[in-house]
N, C-alpha and C positions, 0 to 999 in steps of 0.2 A: 639791821636789828629787828625789823618787823618780821623777818623770816624765822628768826629764833623764837620769838614770842608765839608765832603761828604754829611752829613745830611743837612747842611745849603745850600749847592749848590742845592741839590734836592728840598728843600723847595722853593728856589728862582725860579727854573725852573717851578715848579708846579704853583706858583702864576702868573708867566708870561704867562703860558698856559691858565690859567683861565681868565686872563684879555684879552688875544687875542680872546678867544672864546666869551666873552661878547661883545667885539667890533665887531666881525664878525656877531653876532646875531643882534645887533643894525643896522648894515649896511644892512643886508638882509631885515629887517623890513622896513627900509626907502626906499630901492629900490622897494619893493613891493607896498608901498603906492604911490610913485611917478609914477610908472608904471600904477597903477589903476587910478590915477588922469588924466594922459595923455590919457588913453583909454576913460575915461569918456568925456573929452573935444572933442576927435575925434568923438565920437558918437553924441554929441550935434551939432558939426559943420556939420556933414554929414546930420543930421536930418533937420537943418535949411536950408541947401542948396539943399535938396531933393536928395542928393547923386550926384549932378551934379557939384560939385566944380571943377574948372579947365577945364571944357569943353567949347568949342567955341560955340557961338550962331550964327545962320545964317543957310541958306539952301544951302550953297555952296556944290558942289560935288567934290569929289577927283577922278581924273582919272589918270590912269597909261598907258603909252604907251609901247608897246613891239617893240623891234627892230629886 
């Protein structure tokens, strides 16, 4: 009787491992797709702003004084 219980337990562990591997694979694919989309939008934004996003306009100079 103990062999039957051991066999059923091993079967359940194997099914659980397979399900976790499938979920892990799906999560990895989704992460790669989202990362690719984010990179694509970053390239588009950089191209539209000529790579100058966040820079200040104006001809002011920045001086530092030494003490």
